Backbone as CSV, one residue per row, in Angstrom:
resi,resn,N_x,N_y,N_z,CA_x,CA_y,CA_z,C_x,C_y,C_z
1,MET,1.305,-1.109,0.424,-0.120,0.085,0.253,1.289,1.543,0.138
2,ILE,0.975,2.197,-1.125,1.483,3.391,-1.207,0.341,4.366,-0.340
3,ASP,1.320,5.571,0.692,1.088,6.583,1.175,0.630,7.469,0.293
4,LEU,0.093,8.166,0.365,-0.315,9.505,-0.753,-0.401,10.542,-0.403
5,PHE,0.242,11.563,0.077,0.213,13.021,-0.256,-0.592,14.146,-0.579
6,LEU,-1.379,14.677,-0.713,-1.822,15.021,-2.036,-1.997,16.425,-1.890
7,ASP,-1.072,17.305,-2.816,-1.051,18.508,-2.638,-2.020,19.282,-3.838
8,SER,-2.944,20.622,-3.487,-3.669,21.176,-3.904,-3.257,21.771,-5.424
9,GLY,-1.804,21.927,-5.503,-1.496,22.222,-7.042,-1.286,23.857,-7.037
10,ALA,-1.868,24.417,-5.889,-2.266,26.101,-5.924,-1.080,27.003,-6.654
11,PHE,0.326,26.235,-6.590,1.488,26.983,-6.512,1.226,26.795,-8.265
12,SER,1.669,26.034,-8.734,1.369,26.062,-9.903,0.149,26.437,-10.768
13,ALA,-0.737,26.240,-9.878,-1.805,27.208,-10.370,-1.839,28.068,-10.692
14,PHE,-1.153,29.180,-9.682,-0.797,30.391,-9.520,0.089,31.135,-10.619
15,THR,1.186,30.240,-10.814,2.280,30.349,-11.862,1.842,31.001,-13.087
16,LYS,0.790,29.762,-13.534,-0.077,29.541,-14.761,-1.039,30.233,-14.637
17,LYS,-1.743,31.361,-14.015,-2.870,32.019,-13.945,-3.939,31.246,-13.680
18,ILE,-4.644,30.139,-13.029,-5.272,29.038,-13.400,-6.102,28.866,-11.936
19,LYS,-7.353,29.388,-11.931,-7.705,29.415,-10.665,-8.699,27.580,-10.607
20,ILE,-8.307,27.346,-9.263,-9.051,25.967,-8.603,-10.117,26.307,-7.997
21,ASP,-10.935,25.304,-8.440,-12.440,25.870,-7.131,-12.244,25.090,-6.404
22,ILE,-12.318,25.285,-4.902,-12.444,24.899,-3.579,-13.343,23.713,-3.722
23,GLN,-14.415,23.480,-4.176,-15.663,22.644,-3.655,-15.055,21.676,-5.110
24,GLU,-14.818,21.903,-6.217,-14.360,20.874,-6.939,-12.852,19.838,-6.308
25,TYR,-12.272,20.553,-5.324,-10.911,20.014,-4.987,-11.409,19.096,-3.641
26,ILE,-12.925,19.762,-3.050,-13.468,19.180,-1.716,-13.476,17.779,-2.232
27,GLU,-14.487,18.082,-3.595,-15.485,16.505,-3.678,-14.276,15.766,-4.207
28,TYR,-12.914,16.152,-5.119,-12.043,14.801,-5.205,-11.333,14.631,-3.993
29,ILE,-11.082,15.156,-3.294,-11.113,14.182,-2.432,-12.006,13.387,-1.523
30,LYS,-12.710,13.744,-1.313,-14.182,12.203,-0.731,-14.224,11.403,-2.028
31,GLU,-13.892,12.038,-3.249,-14.022,10.695,-3.848,-13.331,10.050,-4.344
32,ASN,-11.886,10.608,-4.059,-10.437,9.235,-4.030,-10.095,9.382,-2.434
33,LYS,-10.347,9.405,-1.105,-10.125,9.172,0.163,-9.911,7.853,0.311
34,ARG,-9.673,6.984,-0.034,-9.512,6.076,-0.305,-7.961,5.207,-0.504
35,TYR,-8.014,6.040,-1.170,-6.255,6.623,-1.949,-5.350,7.449,-1.320
36,ILE,-6.504,8.442,-0.740,-5.441,9.756,0.068,-4.914,9.645,1.374
37,ASN,-3.901,10.013,1.762,-3.790,9.382,3.428,-3.632,10.716,3.755
38,LEU,-3.245,12.416,3.564,-3.089,12.978,3.848,-3.062,13.689,2.285
39,TYR,-4.161,15.317,2.795,-4.160,16.594,1.530,-4.006,17.681,2.240
40,ALA,-3.162,18.266,1.919,-2.877,20.287,2.011,-4.656,20.834,1.361
41,ASN,-4.328,21.548,2.688,-5.554,22.576,2.498,-4.900,23.524,0.941
42,LEU,-6.069,23.496,0.363,-6.028,25.026,-0.729,-5.606,26.115,-0.643
43,ASP,-4.374,26.813,-0.770,-3.627,28.240,-0.037,-3.925,28.994,-0.942
44,VAL,-4.040,29.890,-0.714,-4.243,31.171,-2.102,-3.042,32.260,-1.978
45,ILE,-2.388,32.069,-2.944,-0.425,32.655,-2.652,-0.876,34.300,-2.666
46,GLY,-0.273,34.007,-1.787,-0.288,35.962,-1.622,-1.125,36.497,-0.745
47,ASP,-2.119,35.762,-0.453,-3.390,35.972,0.825,-3.288,34.828,2.061
48,ALA,-2.917,35.401,2.997,-3.024,34.655,4.490,-4.550,34.230,4.942
49,GLU,-5.168,35.334,4.626,-6.409,35.092,5.396,-7.227,34.646,4.433
50,GLY,-7.306,34.581,3.044,-8.105,33.883,1.742,-7.008,31.921,2.198
51,THR,-5.866,32.044,2.256,-5.723,30.601,2.299,-6.633,30.214,3.818
52,LEU,-6.771,30.777,5.268,-7.545,30.386,6.269,-8.797,30.229,5.877
53,LYS,-9.420,30.920,5.368,-10.553,30.562,5.030,-10.662,29.190,3.937
54,ASN,-10.297,28.894,3.330,-10.178,27.867,2.629,-10.159,26.390,3.622
55,GLN,-8.966,27.161,4.851,-8.810,26.066,5.797,-10.441,25.866,6.211
56,GLU,-10.917,26.424,6.193,-11.965,26.726,7.271,-13.611,26.054,6.666
57,ILE,-13.234,26.299,5.453,-14.379,26.115,4.285,-14.316,24.571,4.117
58,MET,-13.166,24.273,4.128,-12.944,21.989,3.640,-13.050,21.780,5.087
59,GLU,-12.988,22.298,6.443,-13.057,21.837,7.780,-14.559,22.075,7.106
60,LYS,-14.863,22.866,7.149,-16.827,22.870,7.293,-17.683,21.618,6.480
61,ALA,-16.596,20.459,5.483,-16.734,20.040,4.498,-16.638,18.498,5.025
62,GLY,-16.385,18.845,6.557,-16.037,17.463,6.771,-14.163,16.669,6.406
63,LEU,-13.679,17.299,5.921,-12.367,17.107,5.874,-11.507,17.585,6.656
64,SER,-9.846,17.220,6.824,-8.855,17.740,7.839,-7.710,18.350,7.063
65,PRO,-7.692,18.829,6.236,-5.972,19.083,5.475,-5.135,19.662,6.558
66,ILE,-4.162,19.810,6.027,-3.031,20.275,6.758,-3.058,21.789,6.110
67,PRO,-3.072,22.544,6.963,-2.893,23.928,7.130,-1.017,24.588,6.285
68,CYS,-1.167,25.563,5.231,-0.103,25.762,4.800,0.437,27.044,5.061
69,PHE,1.693,27.497,5.863,2.233,28.909,6.309,2.880,29.105,5.161
70,HIS,3.249,30.327,4.151,3.977,30.973,3.824,4.754,31.975,3.526
71,ALA,6.156,31.714,3.251,6.854,32.762,2.658,6.732,33.917,2.922
72,GLY,6.416,34.917,3.807,5.990,36.221,3.554,4.881,37.124,4.084
73,GLU,4.278,35.407,5.084,3.010,36.144,5.689,3.113,36.837,6.926
74,ASP,2.583,37.194,7.951,2.676,37.454,9.210,2.958,36.333,10.088
75,PHE,3.423,36.462,11.233,3.484,35.501,12.006,2.600,34.942,12.868
76,SER,1.669,35.571,12.695,0.705,35.020,14.082,-0.538,34.601,13.070
77,TYR,0.213,33.914,11.857,-0.801,33.176,11.106,-0.234,31.758,11.716
78,LEU,0.850,31.994,11.597,1.559,30.761,12.030,1.956,30.136,13.512
79,ASP,1.859,30.687,14.098,1.534,31.568,15.483,0.028,30.377,15.449
80,HIS,-1.230,30.671,14.613,-2.411,30.165,14.755,-2.422,28.979,14.231
81,TYR,-1.880,28.112,13.608,-1.996,26.751,13.184,-0.926,25.858,13.674
82,ILE,0.054,26.536,14.586,0.978,25.601,15.931,-0.055,25.516,17.073
83,GLU,-1.254,25.984,17.672,-1.713,26.486,18.596,-2.906,25.443,18.583
84,ASN,-3.472,24.876,17.350,-4.494,24.804,16.523,-4.463,23.429,15.940
85,TYR,-3.386,22.907,15.108,-3.298,21.975,14.328,-1.657,20.997,14.818
86,ASP,-2.370,20.086,15.038,-0.871,18.654,15.032,0.113,18.490,13.973
87,TYR,-0.387,19.015,12.647,0.278,18.691,11.805,0.455,20.034,10.833
88,ILE,1.525,20.727,10.155,1.055,22.092,9.448,2.372,21.927,8.385
89,SER,2.150,22.831,7.232,3.045,22.674,6.728,3.543,24.406,6.124
90,LEU,5.443,24.259,5.412,4.965,24.955,5.155,5.840,25.730,3.690
91,GLY,5.113,26.778,2.999,5.823,26.679,2.055,6.370,27.913,1.264
92,GLY,6.549,28.600,-0.258,6.801,29.562,-0.612,8.441,29.695,-0.498
93,VAL,9.017,28.583,-0.476,10.567,28.321,-0.629,10.996,28.314,-1.110
94,ALA,10.899,27.643,-2.031,12.143,28.154,-3.763,11.933,29.669,-4.142
95,GLN,10.745,30.385,-3.671,11.075,31.791,-3.905,12.213,32.251,-3.484
96,LEU,12.593,31.971,-2.768,13.444,32.678,-1.224,14.651,32.632,-1.427
97,GLY,15.269,31.869,-2.356,16.883,31.154,-2.561,17.386,30.912,-1.377
98,ARG,18.690,31.907,-1.396,19.312,32.194,-0.379,18.594,32.279,0.788
99,ARG,17.782,32.874,1.040,17.059,33.713,2.470,16.023,32.508,2.871
100,ALA,16.394,31.049,2.145,15.172,30.214,2.776,15.698,30.114,3.957
101,GLY,16.741,29.901,4.638,17.810,29.378,5.372,17.311,30.143,6.943
102,VAL,17.217,31.389,6.552,16.736,32.239,8.019,15.344,31.986,8.056
103,TRP,14.463,31.927,6.906,13.089,32.578,7.147,12.870,31.145,7.843
104,MET,13.417,30.005,7.594,13.316,29.026,8.338,13.402,28.764,9.634
105,GLU,14.414,29.074,10.124,14.648,29.446,11.476,14.225,30.132,12.249
106,ASP,13.170,31.361,11.896,12.250,32.195,11.856,11.143,31.517,12.554
107,CYS,10.626,30.656,11.545,9.777,29.636,11.526,10.053,28.468,12.838
108,PHE,10.935,28.023,12.590,11.351,26.963,13.687,11.296,27.628,15.513
109,ASN,11.988,28.381,15.852,12.116,29.121,16.323,10.692,29.139,17.236
110,ARG,9.689,29.355,16.570,8.253,29.444,17.111,7.916,28.050,16.960
111,ILE,8.042,27.561,15.911,7.493,25.671,15.949,8.332,25.089,17.339
112,CYS,9.390,25.046,17.844,10.120,24.464,18.454,9.678,24.720,19.850
113,SER,9.862,24.157,20.598,9.820,24.573,22.584,11.202,25.077,22.344
114,GLY,11.092,25.346,24.267,12.478,25.528,24.394,13.888,24.692,24.395
115,ASP,13.137,23.353,24.453,14.201,22.516,24.517,14.566,21.864,23.803
116,GLY,13.807,22.618,22.017,14.433,22.866,20.872,13.135,21.379,19.853
117,PHE,12.635,20.638,20.980,12.086,19.477,19.875,10.448,20.922,19.150
118,PRO,9.965,19.900,18.345,8.763,20.464,17.868,7.705,20.344,18.485
119,LYS,6.722,21.534,18.624,5.278,21.077,19.163,4.482,20.328,17.629
120,VAL,4.679,20.259,16.765,4.044,19.653,15.978,4.440,19.615,14.734
121,LYS,4.257,18.440,14.075,4.506,17.574,12.473,4.399,19.081,11.627
122,VAL,5.739,19.129,10.962,5.774,19.860,10.180,6.068,19.560,8.703
123,HIS,5.251,19.786,7.531,6.095,19.091,6.312,6.862,20.381,5.457
124,GLY,7.431,20.798,5.198,8.217,20.938,3.819,8.186,21.389,2.169
125,PHE,6.882,22.228,1.630,6.846,21.785,0.866,8.076,22.203,-0.537
126,ALA,8.454,21.541,-1.681,9.387,21.743,-2.297,10.674,22.719,-1.612
127,VAL,11.072,21.138,-0.489,12.290,21.797,0.591,13.752,20.255,-0.201
128,THR,13.800,21.012,-0.891,15.320,20.408,-1.750,16.776,20.350,-1.319
129,SER,17.119,20.943,-0.434,18.240,21.429,0.263,18.839,20.353,1.137
130,LEU,19.814,19.511,0.765,20.324,18.515,2.041,20.419,19.660,3.444
131,LYS,21.406,20.443,3.895,21.356,21.287,4.204,20.495,21.836,5.420
132,LEU,19.371,21.822,4.629,17.529,22.361,5.077,17.950,21.488,5.496
133,MET,17.375,20.219,4.923,16.901,19.406,5.598,17.452,18.572,7.184
134,MET,18.754,18.827,6.845,19.751,18.169,7.609,19.115,18.556,9.302
135,LYS,18.848,20.219,8.735,19.159,21.498,10.282,17.918,21.337,10.878
136,PHE,16.803,21.572,10.035,15.654,21.489,11.166,14.877,20.150,11.092
137,PRO,14.419,19.895,12.048,13.581,19.259,12.676,11.547,18.773,11.916
138,TRP,11.960,18.291,10.356,10.298,18.104,9.496,10.425,16.738,9.689
139,TYR,8.853,17.065,9.682,8.395,15.139,9.528,8.358,14.631,8.410
140,SER,8.162,15.538,7.282,7.867,14.951,6.128,8.574,16.514,5.435
141,VAL,8.547,16.563,3.814,9.029,17.017,3.580,8.611,16.227,0.988
142,ASP,8.338,17.314,0.439,8.549,16.911,-0.916,9.442,17.838,-1.701
143,SER,9.512,17.164,-2.733,10.689,18.145,-3.730,10.061,17.526,-5.161
144,THR,10.227,18.037,-6.893,10.382,17.155,-7.804,11.253,16.577,-8.550
145,SER,12.451,17.176,-7.578,13.634,17.288,-8.408,14.030,15.751,-8.405
146,TRP,14.169,14.449,-7.588,14.097,13.762,-8.201,13.922,13.383,-9.334
147,VAL,12.866,13.686,-9.741,12.368,12.935,-11.294,12.171,14.080,-12.493
148,MET,12.812,15.754,-11.756,13.414,16.152,-12.894,14.644,15.850,-13.222
149,THR,15.885,15.438,-12.412,17.137,15.134,-12.347,17.296,14.404,-13.288
150,SER,15.927,12.673,-12.736,15.772,11.840,-13.943,15.689,11.973,-15.521
151,ARG,14.536,13.195,-15.188,14.077,13.682,-16.983,15.505,14.125,-17.604
152,MET,16.414,14.842,-16.507,17.424,15.192,-17.314,18.533,14.381,-17.545
153,GLY,18.601,13.607,-17.701,19.645,12.148,-17.870,20.185,11.670,-16.498
154,SER,20.092,12.164,-15.517,21.045,12.200,-14.284,20.594,11.109,-13.274
155,VAL,21.254,11.085,-12.127,21.022,10.270,-11.184,21.731,10.744,-9.858
156,TYR,21.402,10.375,-8.809,22.480,11.061,-7.360,22.812,9.388,-7.167
157,VAL,24.280,9.482,-6.290,24.783,8.907,-6.042,25.432,9.263,-4.801
158,PRO,25.850,8.330,-3.836,26.412,8.959,-2.557,27.667,9.493,-2.491
159,ILE,28.515,10.325,-1.877,30.074,10.643,-1.645,30.528,9.080,-1.408
160,PHE,31.682,8.641,-2.087,32.017,7.449,-1.158,33.591,8.082,-0.517
161,ARG,33.790,7.643,0.818,34.785,7.692,1.045,35.573,6.475,2.558
162,ASN,36.194,6.090,2.543,36.667,5.127,3.733,36.201,4.049,3.822
163,GLY,35.785,3.682,2.066,34.883,2.194,1.840,33.480,2.119,2.196
164,GLU,33.099,3.825,2.631,31.680,4.041,2.504,30.801,4.788,1.851
165,TYR,29.400,4.155,1.022,28.886,5.386,0.965,28.527,6.627,1.812
166,ILE,28.419,7.634,1.870,27.814,8.749,2.410,26.844,9.317,2.264
167,TYR,25.714,9.613,3.136,24.494,10.451,2.743,24.528,11.481,3.155
168,ASP,24.917,11.873,4.620,25.090,13.082,5.142,25.936,14.630,4.491
169,GLU,26.397,13.870,3.430,27.012,15.249,2.191,26.509,15.670,1.575
170,ASN,26.640,16.103,0.551,25.460,16.877,-1.080,26.300,15.600,-1.664
171,SER,24.909,15.177,-2.856,26.118,13.656,-3.253,26.382,14.486,-4.713
172,TRP,26.828,13.116,-5.320,27.684,13.614,-6.877,26.051,13.479,-7.570
173,LYS,25.844,14.571,-8.274,24.334,13.971,-9.462,25.548,13.591,-10.599
174,VAL,25.746,12.375,-11.234,26.212,12.054,-12.689,25.117,12.142,-13.902
175,CYS,25.196,12.647,-14.503,24.894,11.936,-16.470,25.336,10.768,-16.736
176,VAL,23.964,10.191,-17.256,24.182,8.731,-18.061,23.460,8.782,-19.194
177,SER,22.882,9.531,-19.034,22.075,9.714,-20.998,23.054,9.443,-22.037
178,GLU,22.918,8.347,-22.905,23.481,8.734,-23.934,23.308,10.315,-24.765
179,LYS,21.961,10.593,-24.534,21.592,12.210,-25.086,21.629,13.186,-24.986
180,SER,22.710,13.243,-23.508,23.023,14.171,-22.555,24.099,15.101,-23.718
181,PRO,23.706,16.696,-22.969,24.408,17.414,-24.052,25.354,17.836,-22.653
182,ASN,25.589,16.729,-22.094,26.980,17.605,-21.109,28.059,16.515,-21.114
183,VAL,27.710,15.622,-22.399,29.022,14.276,-22.065,30.127,15.795,-21.908
184,LYS,31.224,16.339,-22.578,31.725,17.559,-22.451,32.317,18.016,-20.919
185,ASP,31.287,17.735,-20.153,31.187,19.080,-19.050,32.001,18.113,-17.688
186,ALA,33.081,18.053,-17.600,34.249,17.222,-16.831,32.988,17.446,-14.980
187,GLY,33.185,15.868,-14.660,32.339,15.954,-13.029,30.792,15.997,-13.685
188,LYS,30.260,16.248,-14.517,28.472,15.918,-14.943,28.350,14.456,-15.691
189,HIS,28.878,14.835,-16.805,28.586,12.770,-17.541,29.380,11.995,-16.909
190,ILE,29.167,11.058,-16.529,30.007,9.581,-16.194,31.325,9.691,-16.996
191,THR,31.059,9.782,-18.108,32.378,9.534,-19.114,33.358,10.686,-18.438
192,THR,33.289,11.656,-18.336,34.462,12.579,-17.667,35.285,12.595,-16.265
193,PHE,34.374,11.003,-15.716,34.519,11.313,-13.983,36.537,10.459,-14.833
194,ALA,37.194,10.552,-13.268,38.374,9.576,-13.553,38.229,8.300,-13.076
195,PRO,38.733,7.412,-13.491,38.324,6.173,-13.803,37.560,5.825,-12.754
196,GLU,38.656,5.748,-11.562,38.471,5.377,-9.986,37.058,5.763,-10.218
197,ALA,36.607,6.877,-10.224,35.176,7.349,-9.513,34.276,7.057,-10.096
198,ARG,34.345,6.496,-11.558,34.017,6.037,-12.602,33.347,4.703,-11.654
199,ASP,34.692,3.649,-11.377,34.491,2.228,-10.421,33.374,2.531,-9.627
200,VAL,33.680,3.786,-8.807,33.130,3.958,-7.294,31.210,4.154,-8.114
201,ILE,30.955,4.794,-9.029,29.738,5.637,-9.008,28.863,4.219,-9.668
202,CYS,29.592,3.227,-10.622,29.043,1.630,-11.372,28.888,0.774,-9.977
203,ASN,29.605,0.515,-8.975,29.495,-0.367,-7.725,28.389,0.209,-7.666
204,TYR,28.339,1.469,-6.998,26.464,1.752,-6.474,25.995,1.181,-7.397
205,PHE,25.893,1.506,-9.013,24.342,0.883,-9.392,24.533,-0.529,-9.564
206,LYS,25.316,-1.245,-9.059,25.653,-2.428,-8.833,24.805,-3.393,-7.835
207,LEU,25.171,-2.497,-6.506,24.337,-2.566,-5.311,23.012,-2.667,-5.109
208,LYS,22.519,-1.127,-5.881,21.242,-0.867,-5.740,20.175,-1.877,-7.067
209,GLY,21.225,-3.099,-7.644,20.053,-3.730,-8.484,20.412,-3.094,-10.197
210,PHE,21.229,-2.325,-10.676,21.568,-1.824,-11.794,22.238,-1.919,-12.534
211,ILE,22.232,-1.400,-14.064,23.557,-1.122,-14.597,23.626,0.077,-15.400
212,LEU,24.895,0.185,-16.079,24.626,1.828,-16.351,24.297,2.148,-18.075
213,GLU,24.061,0.609,-18.558,23.452,0.424,-19.792,21.982,1.096,-19.839
214,GLU,21.446,0.430,-18.890,20.003,0.485,-18.786,19.667,1.502,-18.413
215,LEU,20.271,2.267,-16.783,19.914,3.633,-16.844,20.442,5.321,-17.643
216,ALA,21.511,4.785,-18.296,21.694,5.694,-19.392,20.489,5.592,-20.448
217,SER,19.549,4.398,-20.915,18.551,4.572,-21.855,17.037,5.150,-21.309
218,ASP,16.866,4.389,-19.913,15.330,4.291,-19.365,15.295,5.117,-18.692
219,TYR,14.822,6.157,-17.796,14.195,7.485,-17.272,13.365,6.622,-16.623
220,MET,12.776,5.544,-16.743,12.042,4.941,-15.139,13.256,3.979,-14.841
221,LYS,13.803,3.546,-15.484,15.392,3.074,-14.320,15.827,4.087,-13.899
222,ARG,16.268,5.502,-14.062,16.612,6.386,-13.254,15.889,7.175,-12.415
223,ASP,14.129,6.879,-12.605,13.299,7.602,-11.626,13.453,6.064,-10.630
224,GLU,13.593,5.053,-10.962,13.788,4.353,-9.816,14.864,4.216,-8.370
225,LEU,16.246,4.511,-9.138,17.534,4.416,-8.446,16.807,5.971,-7.835
226,ASN,16.715,6.835,-8.180,16.566,8.097,-7.336,15.664,7.697,-6.503
227,ILE,14.522,7.098,-6.204,13.465,7.286,-4.958,14.760,6.204,-4.478
228,ILE,15.152,5.072,-4.794,15.966,4.229,-3.908,17.106,5.492,-3.121
229,TYR,17.868,6.282,-3.543,18.618,7.580,-3.200,18.045,8.123,-2.046
230,PHE,16.828,8.804,-2.060,16.202,9.302,-1.400,15.423,8.444,0.394
231,ASN,15.082,7.384,-0.454,14.641,6.422,0.813,15.705,6.053,1.678
232,ASP,17.175,5.861,1.331,18.332,5.433,1.470,18.583,6.849,2.401
233,LEU,18.391,7.588,2.199,19.275,8.823,2.338,17.942,9.338,3.869
234,GLU,16.515,8.866,4.047,15.288,8.986,5.008,16.001,8.320,5.845
235,LYS,16.890,6.974,5.929,16.941,6.193,7.329,18.136,6.813,7.888
236,THR,18.380,7.889,7.311,20.352,8.251,8.023,20.140,9.582,9.022
237,PHE,18.602,10.008,8.668,17.453,10.751,9.574,18.036,10.450,10.869
238,PRO,17.808,11.376,12.174,17.374,10.513,13.200,15.741,10.648,13.323
239,GLU,15.446,9.396,14.400,13.659,9.101,14.079,13.239,10.656,15.161
240,TRP,12.105,11.104,14.544,11.765,12.258,14.601,10.767,11.841,16.208
241,PRO,10.456,12.479,16.681,11.054,14.239,17.038,12.242,14.453,17.628
242,TRP,12.965,15.359,16.985,14.477,14.958,17.351,14.654,17.124,17.590
243,SER,15.555,16.746,18.417,15.822,18.380,18.982,16.205,19.356,17.547
244,TYR,15.615,20.405,17.476,16.690,21.864,16.565,17.569,22.631,17.640
245,LYS,18.474,22.644,17.590,19.812,23.109,17.591,19.482,24.925,16.957
246,ARG,18.765,25.580,18.183,18.843,26.874,17.521,20.704,27.763,17.821
247,LYS,20.386,28.648,16.552,21.771,28.920,16.406,22.025,30.406,17.344
248,LYS,23.346,30.226,18.362,22.998,30.978,19.727,23.233,32.841,18.770
249,VAL,23.300,33.971,19.682,22.947,35.049,19.850,24.697,35.505,19.267
250,GLY,25.113,36.253,17.957,26.105,36.412,17.307,26.957,35.475,16.459
251,SER,26.008,34.102,16.236,26.163,33.259,15.776,26.617,32.964,14.089
252,LEU,27.386,32.827,13.323,27.231,32.928,11.923,26.991,31.786,11.565
253,ILE,26.987,30.949,12.141,26.344,29.063,12.060,25.096,29.309,11.050
């Protein structure tokens, strides 16, 4: 049985200037509830009050959507969600770029108690940075990076050191596609890696049940390997909940 977390698609709709009807969204969830484990509120990008109203509309319809707090919104909305829900989400991260970490610190300083443990479960929309995933006590995150990486002909391979593959550092992103335009870019396409590094990469493929030739020609195989990578990465994280270490005043870390 696969656990499914349904995103409302509000951000995609916003970027494409498409309006999602909340009643249609509610009916879709009800009609497919046997397949859906969790589902997000239909958030209104740029309108925290509108997002809250949609939360209330869905709840009045008998649903229990996960509320979403967005970057740029007044923190009083986050405080409301922390106080009234046991599972919330943070969105709008992608648009922040390098400022995402600072905003997340502000959020988790409210989400976590004095001992650093989160008061509620937190889902991070579009959280792709390994550094940010490891720094904050997320309960869950999502990202399309694994499938976009695959479609661009690449796979994730953990760094290899002292005889083992390391997951708590940024991985290699190795292009294996025969059609890749990056063949001449050193350190990107597998043909440009040093022989020793290629051996390490191909050994990782073998350990996970794949061979280079099939990964080079089949994006679904690349999808599968990337899913395996993130499943293995997840196993290296401490069991939730774990304590968030707040940055000390004056610290640059």
